[in-house]
C-alpha positions in Angstrom: 7.6 -81.1 -11.5 11.3 -81.2 -10.6 12.3 -80.4 -14.0 10.7 -77.1 -14.0 11.9 -76.2 -10.4 15.5 -77.1 -11.3 15.3 -74.8 -14.3 14.0 -72.0 -12.3 16.8 -72.4 -9.9 19.4 -72.7 -12.7 17.9 -69.5 -14.2 18.3 -67.7 -10.9 21.6 -68.8 -10.5 22.8 -68.1 -13.8 21.3 -64.5 -13.6 23.3 -64.0 -10.3 26.8 -65.3 -11.4 26.7 -65.9 -15.2 26.2 -69.1 -17.5 30.1 -69.7 -17.3 33.1 -67.6 -16.9 34.8 -66.5 -20.0 38.3 -66.8 -18.5 38.0 -70.6 -18.4 38.7 -73.1 -21.2 36.2 -74.4 -23.8 33.0 -75.5 -22.0 31.2 -78.6 -21.9 27.7 -79.5 -21.3 26.4 -82.3 -19.2 22.8 -83.2 -18.8 21.0 -83.6 -15.3 18.5 -86.2 -14.6 15.4 -85.3 -12.3 14.9 -88.1 -9.6 11.1 -88.2 -9.9 11.0 -88.4 -14.0 13.1 -89.1 -16.7 13.2 -85.6 -17.8 16.5 -83.5 -17.9 18.1 -80.6 -18.8 21.9 -79.3 -20.0 23.8 -77.0 -18.0 27.3 -75.8 -18.8 30.5 -76.8 -17.0 34.1 -75.7 -17.7 36.5 -78.4 -19.2 38.9 -78.0 -16.6 40.8 -80.0 -13.8 39.3 -77.6 -11.2 35.7 -78.1 -12.2 34.7 -78.7 -8.7 36.0 -75.1 -7.3 35.0 -73.5 -10.6 31.3 -74.7 -10.4 31.3 -73.5 -6.6 32.2 -70.0 -7.5 29.7 -70.0 -10.3 26.7 -71.3 -8.7 27.6 -70.5 -4.9 26.0 -73.8 -3.7 27.4 -77.1 -3.0 24.2 -78.8 -3.8 23.7 -77.1 -7.0 27.1 -77.8 -8.1 26.9 -81.6 -7.4 23.4 -81.5 -9.0 24.9 -79.9 -12.2 28.0 -82.0 -12.2 26.4 -85.3 -11.2 26.0 -88.6 -13.5 24.3 -87.9 -16.5 21.0 -89.9 -17.2 18.8 -89.5 -20.2 16.4 -92.3 -20.7 12.8 -91.8 -21.7 11.1 -89.8 -23.7 11.3 -86.0 -23.8 7.9 -83.9 -23.5 7.0 -80.8 -24.9 7.7 -78.8 -21.8 11.3 -80.0 -22.0 11.7 -79.4 -25.7 10.6 -75.7 -25.1 13.1 -75.6 -22.2 15.9 -76.6 -24.8 15.3 -72.8 -26.1 15.8 -71.4 -22.5 19.0 -73.0 -22.4 20.1 -71.7 -25.7 18.8 -68.0 -24.7 20.8 -68.3 -21.2 23.7 -69.2 -23.4 23.4 -66.1 -25.4 23.1 -64.1 -22.0 26.4 -65.0 -21.2 27.7 -62.9 -24.1 30.3 -66.0 -24.8 30.0 -67.3 -28.4 31.8 -70.3 -27.3 28.9 -71.2 -24.9 26.2 -70.8 -27.7 28.2 -72.7 -30.1 28.3 -75.7 -27.5 24.4 -75.8 -27.7 25.0 -77.1 -31.3 25.9 -80.7 -32.4 29.1 -81.5 -33.7 27.8 -81.5 -37.3 25.1 -78.6 -37.1 23.6 -76.6 -39.9 22.9 -73.1 -38.8 21.1 -70.8 -41.4 21.4 -67.4 -39.4 19.2 -64.5 -39.7 21.7 -61.9 -40.8 24.1 -63.9 -42.7 24.0 -65.6 -46.1 26.7 -68.2 -45.0 25.5 -71.7 -43.9 27.4 -72.5 -40.5 28.2 -76.2 -40.4 30.8 -76.9 -37.6 31.7 -75.3 -34.3 34.0 -72.6 -35.6 31.7 -71.1 -38.1 28.8 -71.0 -35.7 31.1 -69.3 -32.9 32.1 -66.8 -35.5 28.4 -66.0 -36.4 27.7 -65.4 -32.8 30.9 -63.4 -32.1 29.2 -60.4 -34.1 25.4 -61.2 -33.0 26.3 -61.1 -29.2 27.7 -57.8 -29.6 24.0 -56.6 -29.5 23.2 -58.2 -26.4 20.1 -60.3 -27.7 17.4 -61.9 -25.5 14.7 -63.8 -27.1 11.4 -65.1 -26.1 9.1 -67.3 -28.3 5.8 -65.8 -29.1 4.1 -68.7 -31.2 5.7 -72.0 -31.1 4.8 -75.6 -32.8 6.3 -78.7 -31.2 6.8 -82.3 -32.8 8.5 -85.0 -31.1 9.8 -88.2 -33.0 12.1 -91.4 -32.1 15.4 -89.7 -30.8 14.5 -86.2 -32.1 12.4 -83.1 -31.6 11.5 -80.0 -33.5 10.1 -76.5 -32.4 9.1 -74.1 -35.0 7.5 -70.7 -34.9 8.0 -67.0 -34.3 10.3 -65.4 -31.8 11.2 -61.9 -30.6 14.6 -60.4 -29.6 15.3 -57.2 -27.5 18.8 -56.3 -28.4 20.2 -55.0 -25.0 22.8 -52.7 -26.7 20.4 -50.6 -28.7 17.0 -51.5 -27.1 15.5 -52.5 -30.6 13.0 -55.1 -30.8 13.3 -57.6 -33.6 10.8 -60.6 -34.6 11.6 -63.6 -36.6 10.7 -67.0 -37.8 12.9 -70.0 -36.3 13.1 -73.7 -36.6 14.9 -75.7 -34.4 15.8 -79.5 -34.9 16.9 -81.4 -31.7 18.6 -84.7 -31.6 20.5 -86.5 -28.9 24.3 -86.4 -29.2 26.5 -88.4 -26.4 23.1 -88.5 -24.6 22.7 -84.9 -24.5 19.9 -83.0 -26.5 21.8 -80.5 -28.9 20.7 -78.3 -31.8 21.2 -80.2 -35.1 19.5 -77.7 -37.4 18.6 -74.0 -36.5 16.8 -71.8 -39.5 16.2 -68.2 -38.5 14.8 -65.6 -40.9 13.3 -62.2 -40.9 9.5 -61.8 -41.0 8.8 -62.0 -45.1 5.9 -59.6 -45.2 7.9 -57.1 -43.4 10.6 -57.1 -46.4 7.9 -57.2 -49.3 5.5 -54.9 -47.8 7.5 -52.7 -45.6 7.7 -53.0 -41.9 4.8 -50.9 -40.3 5.9 -48.3 -38.1 3.9 -45.6 -36.4 4.7 -41.8 -36.0 5.1 -42.3 -32.2 7.4 -45.2 -32.9 9.4 -43.1 -35.3 9.9 -40.5 -32.5 10.8 -43.2 -30.1 13.9 -44.0 -32.5 15.4 -40.7 -31.6 14.7 -41.7 -27.8 17.0 -44.7 -28.5 19.6 -42.4 -30.1 19.4 -40.4 -27.2 19.7 -43.1 -24.5 22.9 -44.1 -26.3 24.3 -40.6 -25.9 23.5 -41.1 -22.0 25.9 -43.9 -21.9 28.8 -41.7 -22.8 29.9 -44.7 -25.0 30.7 -43.3 -28.6 30.5 -47.1 -29.7 26.9 -47.4 -28.8 26.0 -44.1 -30.3 27.7 -45.0 -33.9 26.0 -48.4 -33.5 22.7 -46.6 -33.9 23.7 -45.6 -37.5 23.3 -48.0 -40.7 26.4 -49.3 -42.2 26.4 -46.9 -44.9 25.2 -43.9 -42.7 26.0 -40.3 -43.3 26.2 -37.8 -40.6 26.5 -34.1 -41.0 27.1 -33.0 -37.5 26.3 -29.8 -35.7 30.1 -28.8 -34.8 32.3 -30.4 -37.5 32.7 -29.7 -41.2 33.6 -32.9 -42.1 30.9 -35.7 -43.2 31.0 -38.9 -41.4 30.3 -41.6 -43.7 31.5 -44.7 -41.7 31.2 -46.3 -38.2 34.9 -45.3 -37.5 34.3 -41.5 -38.3 30.7 -41.3 -36.7 32.4 -42.7 -33.5 35.4 -40.2 -33.7 32.9 -37.3 -33.6 30.8 -38.6 -30.6 34.1 -39.3 -28.7 34.4 -35.7 -28.6 30.9 -34.6 -28.5 30.1 -36.8 -25.5 32.5 -35.0 -23.4 30.0 -32.3 -23.1 27.3 -34.8 -21.6 24.4 -33.8 -23.9 21.0 -34.9 -23.5 18.5 -34.0 -26.2 14.8 -33.1 -26.5 12.7 -32.7 -29.5 10.6 -29.5 -29.5 9.1 -29.8 -32.9 8.9 -32.9 -35.0 7.6 -33.7 -38.5 7.3 -37.3 -39.5 7.2 -39.1 -43.1 6.7 -42.8 -43.3 7.5 -44.6 -46.6 8.1 -48.3 -47.2 11.1 -49.5 -45.0 12.0 -46.0 -44.5 10.9 -43.0 -42.4 12.0 -39.7 -41.6 11.7 -37.0 -38.7 12.8 -33.4 -39.0 12.6 -30.5 -36.8 14.0 -28.7 -34.0 15.7 -30.4 -31.1 17.5 -28.8 -27.7 20.5 -30.1 -26.0 21.2 -29.6 -22.3 25.2 -30.2 -21.9 25.5 -32.0 -18.4 29.4 -30.8 -18.4 28.7 -27.0 -18.7 25.0 -26.4 -18.1 24.6 -24.8 -21.7 21.4 -25.3 -23.5 21.8 -25.4 -27.5 19.0 -25.3 -29.9 19.4 -27.1 -33.3 17.7 -28.3 -36.2 17.7 -31.8 -37.3 17.0 -34.6 -40.0 16.8 -38.2 -39.3 16.3 -40.5 -42.2 16.1 -44.2 -41.0 16.1 -47.2 -42.8 15.7 -51.1 -42.1 19.0 -53.0 -41.5 19.0 -56.8 -40.6 15.4 -56.2 -39.4 16.1 -53.1 -37.1 15.5 -49.3 -37.7 18.9 -47.7 -38.0 19.9 -44.1 -39.0 20.8 -43.8 -42.6 21.2 -40.0 -42.7 21.5 -37.6 -39.8 21.8 -33.7 -40.5 22.3 -31.4 -37.5 22.9 -27.5 -37.9 22.7 -24.7 -35.5 19.8 -22.1 -36.1 20.7 -20.0 -38.8 19.1 -16.7 -37.3 21.2 -16.9 -34.1 24.1 -17.0 -36.7 23.0 -14.0 -38.7 21.5 -11.8 -36.1 23.3 -12.9 -33.1 22.1 -15.3 -30.3 19.7 -13.1 -28.2 20.6 -12.9 -24.3 18.9 -11.6 -21.4 20.1 -9.3 -18.8 20.2 -12.4 -16.3 22.5 -14.5 -18.8 24.8 -11.1 -19.0 25.1 -11.1 -15.2 25.7 -14.8 -15.2 28.6 -14.8 -17.4 30.3 -13.2 -14.4 29.9 -16.3 -12.4 31.6 -18.3 -15.3 
């Protein structure tokens, strides 16, 4: 089917070159007809007098440029496959990281009830405002279970989807409703309702001991980026950090980021040596001994840790993190071998 083939080509092109450049003016969407069917899909093009050259740089192909920017045709009914493809277009818009492109997938008078905001979004500006924050998590979604209905000039797709947050590695499952209508001959999102899984709120999101220990790996991976913002993002909004080498409690994003700005200069990578996990309703705890290898110096440092995790916007975050040096090494002196003494000469 030409619609499916073209969707694949579009997906490959957008993966290689991006959905639209961030430096151009506000994007506009056009629909493209398949010559063998009445099917079509929508693609982003810049609202610019130099659209031809911009589209060439976007997709690297004159044929694809003419295909995307060609005359719009939208007669005929939409199929279930094409309804599902509208989600793929929205997901590709998320992948650009540009909230303007995402907001352009909605009608001029939309109603968005978002997952992690109490405020209904009812116009371009407020929809864009929501995605300004959400896109910082670098989300990519997939539909796990969907149910499609098609009417006269409208279509709906409702079910369960799951997002992988590229910024943190977290996976978040939610319920969705999309109502699509034609606006200026193009299928757009008129209503989008997204909500967390209610049983996970009422009964507590289930998590295994291995998954609790896996939360440390997400934090450790954030350390490996050497970006203090990514590390600070692993903490809850009201997180409290009692760090290993600072007397100051860190109680907000800015102060946590400040601590890791200095700590990451050592290029630390951690490993859990001993772990004790406790799991409760929407909280869990991992306490024990970890060891860090400092890539900048080669030093190996052992310490005690406490992580308390809570659910925040459907994601496990660090509510409390307490890290302390091994107390016996302070009181009795850290043991050193003869080889290590001789190694001090090399320093």
